[in-house]
C-alpha positions, 0 to 999 in steps of 0.5 A: 508565559507571556500575556497578550494584554502586556504586549505593545499593540504593534507586537500584538498586530504582528503576532496576529498577522503571522497567525492569520498568515499561517492559516490562510497562506499555502504551506508545504505539506501533504495529507495522507488519509485511508483509501479503500479496500478493493477486491482483486479476486473476481474481476481485476485479474484474468488468467488465460490458457490455464484452468482456474478455480473460484476461491471464496471470500475476498482478497483486498488491495488497500490504498492510501490517498495522498494530496497532490504535490500541486495541491495548495494546502492551508493551515485551516485544512492542515490543523484538523488533519493533524489532529485527526487520528485517521490522517497524517501530515507530512512535509511535502519534500518527505513524500515527493521529490523536489522540483518534480511535477504531478505528471512525473509523479503519476507516471512513476506511480503507474510504472511502479504499479505495472512493475508490481503486477509483473513481479507478482505474476512471476512470484506466484507462478514461480511458487506454483512451479511454473516456468518463468523466464527473465529478460533484460530490456531497454527503453528508448532512453537506454534504461534497463529493466527486467521483463518476465516471460510467463508460460500463459497470460496474466492480465490486470484491470486496475485504474486510479491506483499507483505504486508498488505496494499491491505486489503481495496481494496480487501474487496471493490472488493469482495463487488462489485462482490457480490452486484447487484448495480454497485457502481463503475459506470465505474470509475477507483478507487484506494486505500490503507489501512489495514483492519480487520474483523470489516471493520476498515481501518488502516494506511499504508506506502508510500502513496505519492508514491501510489498516483503517481502509481494511477495517472499513472494507470488512477485513478480519485478517491483514497481512503486513511486511515484517519490515513495517512492524515498527510502523504499525502504531494502531490496529483497529478492533476486529482485525488480526495482523500477521507479519510475513517475509515471503509469499510462502509465509503469507500462504501458510498463514492463510492455510492455518492462521490458528497456528500462526502467532499474530503480528510481528512475533511468529517469525522471531519464534521459529 
């Protein structure tokens, strides 16, 4: 250990300068904090031309707040976030691609959200044995993507949220609204995960923060992708986490959670 009193004054000055600079100059980091839990059952999803049923309880879409790539974060902001158990600090280039503007990132996030909604509708209706067709379409730049043709309209009303991680929750909400049996049973259920037309659930980011958001919104049961098992480092008291690989598994858990083994063990034991 080096005692400052034994250092020459110029060295102390230089050390103090760099310490002050680390606190007062912007640094290339972003901060992730828990967002909120939004109920998607009652107003976010509209199904037309098909009989629907009113499920009880709530189905929460969980989110994570991330500082903008254009935000200037200083050391005096980053240090408390780094110490806090409810925040995560990442290097900016670990979250955002280099040389990408906020406008481009926002556009990507919106496109991913729209894609997740379309995939969720296709997965839910495929699970319920409705006919769903796939079409390959190209945009003005010649980039190809998949479009799903549904047998009846399914529309979403969701603002200020982006990314693909709501797929599983959207699909569950659609199945719940089209199923006479109420498998939510009045519970507040939260979840996260991408989804494809076949109902496969994929990994997402920020799962610890989403668990905190779910807890704050009153959830008692949380559905997580199996691929995120190693990312869960803390489960808030009062929440039981079930890991799922597919939409079918998620619905099985909700229908009979007493027979399912919590967290990342029940698939391994089957």
